[in-house]
N, C-alpha and C positions, 0 to 999 in steps of 0.2 A: 747111392748114385755115383756114376762114373762121369767125370767131366773131362772133355777133350778140347785142346785148343791147338790150332795150326802153329807149327814152329816157324815156318817161313812160307812166302807166297810161291807158288810153282807155275811155270808157264805151260808144263807138260801135264795133261789131265791125270788125275788119280782115280783109279777104280778100286773102290773100297766096299766090296760085298761083305766083308767080315764086320762091318760097323752095324750090328744087330744085337738086340738083347739076347737072342738065342746063342749067339757066338760068344758073348761075354760072360754068360751065366756061369757061376761057380769058379771063376778064374781070378786069380790075383793080378795085380797091375803088371807084374813081370810077364805073365803069360799073355795078357792083352796086348802089351807092347810088341809081342813077337807074332801076332796075327798077321796073315799075308795080305798084301795089297799089291796092285799092279800100277807102277809108275811108268807110264807109256807102255812099252813091251817088256819091261824089266820088273821081275818080282822083287819086292822089298818088304820090310817090316813096318807095321803100323807106327811104331814108336819113333821111326825115322822122321815122320811128317807130323806127328801129334804128341803133345805132352799129355800124360795120362794121370789123373788124380781121382782119389776116392775108392769106394768099395763097390764091387759089382753086385747089382740087383737088377730090377727089371727097368731101370731107368737110365738113360744115356742123355747127357747134355753136351751139345757141341757149340762152342762159342767162336765166332769169327766168320770169316768169308770162305764159304764152301763151294763157291760157284764152279770151281773146277774139279770138285770131288764127286764122282759118279757112284751110282748104285747104293747109296746110303739106305739102309733098311730093307734091302732086297729080300724078298722071301720071309720076312720076319712073321713069326706067329703069335708073339706076345709082347708085353711090355710097352714102353713108351720112349720115344726118341723126341727130344726138344732141340731145335736148331735155332740159335739166336744169331741170325745172319742169312745170307742168301745160300740156297742149296743148288747143287748141280743137276745134271740130267739123270734120268731113270730113278728118281727119288721113290722110294716104297714100291718099286716095280715087283709085281707078283707076290706082294705081301698078302698074308692070309689072316692076320689078327694083330691085335695091338693098336697102337696110335702113334702117329708122327705129327708134330706141330712145327711149322716153319715161321718164325717171326721175321719174315722177309719175303723174297721171291724164290721161286722154284723154276728149274730149267725144263726142257722138252722132256716128253715121255714120263711126266710125273704120274704115279699110280698106273703105269701100263700093266695090262692083264692082271690087275688086282683082283684078289678072290675074297678078301674080307679085311675087316679092321677100319680105321678112320685115318684119313689124310687131310690135314687142315693147312692151308697156305694163306697166311694173313696179308700177303702182298699179291703179286701177279704171278702167273704161270705161263709156261711157254707153249709150244704146240704139242698136240697129241696127248692130252690129258686123259688118262684112263683108256688109252687105245690099245689095239692090237699091233703086235710087232709085224713088220712086213713079212707076208707069207703065212701068217697065223690066221686061223678061221674065227677066233673069238678074242675080244679085247676084255674089258672089265667084266668079271663074273660075279661080283659081290662087294659088299663094303660101301663105304661113303668117302666122297672126296668133296671138300669145301674150299673154294677159291674166293677169298673176298674181293680181290682185284679183278683184273682182266685176265683172259686166256687166249691163246693163239688159235691156229687153224686146227681142224679135225679133232675137236674135243669129243670124246666118247665115240670114236671111230670103232665100229663093229662091237660096241658093248652089248653084253648079253644079260646082265643083271646089275643091280646096284643103283646108287644115286649119285649124281654129280651136280653141284649147284655152283654158279658163277655169278658173283656180285656185280661185276662190271661188264664190259663188252667181250664178245667172243668173235673169233675170226671166221674164215670161211669154212664150209663143209662141217659144221656142227652136227654131230649125230649121223655122220655119213656111214651108210651100210649098217645101221643100228638094227640089232636083232631083238632086244628087249631092254627093260630099264627105264629110268627116269633122268631127264636132263633139264635143269631149271637155268634159265639165263635171264638176269635182271637188267642187263644192259642191252646194247644193240647186237644183233646178229649179222655176221656177213652173209655172202651169197651162198646159195645151194645148200641151205640147211636141210638135213634129213635126206639127202640124195641117196637113193638106193636102200632106204630104211624098209625093213619088213614088218617089224613090230616095235613097240616101245612108244614112249611119250616125250616130246620136247615142249617145254613150257616158255614162251617168250613174253617179257614184260616190256618190250621196247616202246618207249614214248607213249605209253597209255592207250595202245590199241592201234596205232598206225601200222598197217601190215608190213612185215619184214619181206624182203624180196624171195618169195617162195617160188619153187619150180612150177611149171604149168602141169606137172604130173600129180599135183596135189589138188583135192576137190574140197571146196567149202561144204561143210554139213549143216552146222547149226550154230546158234549162240546160246550158251547155257553156262552153269556153274557146276563143275564136278563135285559130288558128294564128298570124295576123298581129298580135295584140295586143301581144306582147313586143317586136316590132320597133318599133311606134309609141311604146311606153312608154320603150324604151331611147333612141330618138331624141329624145323630149322632154327627158329627163334630159341628154342630150348638149348640147342647147340651153340647158341651165341652168334648165329649167322645174321646179318643186318638185312632182315626183311622189311621193306618200307611199309609203313602203316597203311598207305593207300592201296597196296596190293592185297591187303587182307579182304577187301571188298571187291566188287565188280564182276563182270561176266567174261566169259571166254569164247572166242570164236574158234571153232573146231575145223581143222582141215585134216582130211585123211589122205593117206598115201604111204609110200610112193608107189603109184600104180604101174611104174616100170618093173616093180618086184611085186611082193604079195599084197601091198596096199592096206595092211592092217595097223600101220603105225598112225600116229597123230601128232599134229602140232597145234598146240592151244595158244592162242594169241589174246593176252589180257586186254580188256577194255576198261576205261575209267568207270568208276561207279557213279 
C-alpha cells in the first residue's frame, strides 16, 4: 500500500489525474513522486505536494484534507483508493472499476460519467453526483455510488445505468433527464425531481409517504410493492449502507413520467407499513 499525505495547504486547486492505482502500478516511490499534476495552470510533480511512503500495489491511502485536490481516481480501472479526509471535485470521474472510499465529504461531480466500480462517501457530496458533463449526452453508465450523507442538485443527471443511493437529503432536479438506472433517496428531495426523464427509477423515502413536490407531468398509477425492491435493499445493507428498518416494509406509490419526454420513467414514493 502507498500512503500519501499533503505537505502543505494550497489555495490554488491541484488537478491530480495521476492519483490512481493504474498510474502507480509497478512504480517505485521515486517514480510516483515524479508523476505529473497541475497546480493551477502550471505542471508540477506529485512529490512537491505529497509525501509518499510504502510500496506500490493496488491500494492507495490518502490522509489529510484533499478538498482542493481534483480528479482523484479519474478513469481508474482497478484497485482501491481510501481517503481519510475530505475529497475535492471530480472524484472518481469516468472510473471503470475498483473502489474509492471517502471518510469525509466529497465535492461536486463525484463519479461523473462513471462506468463501473464502487464509490463510497461516508459524509456528504456536492452537486452533480454521477452526472454528465455539460454537452455530454450520457452521465453515469455503470457502477455504484453510495453517499451516506446529503447530496446537492442534479444527482444522477442524464444517468444511463448504475445505482446511486443517498442516505440523507438531495437537492433540486434529482434524476433530471435520466435515461435509465436507479436512484434511491432516503431523505427529502428538492423540487423538479425526474424532470425530463425518459426511463429509470427514482425511489423516494421522504417522511414515510408524504408526496415530494413532483411535476404535473407525472401521473399516479398505483400503490404496490415491487418484487425487486427487497433485493436492492438487502444489497444496500450488505454494502454497509444505512437502510432504516422501517423502509424494509411498506408499499410504494408509483408515478410515471416525465410525459414531456418518453414517459417510461417512474418515481416510487414509499409509504409507511
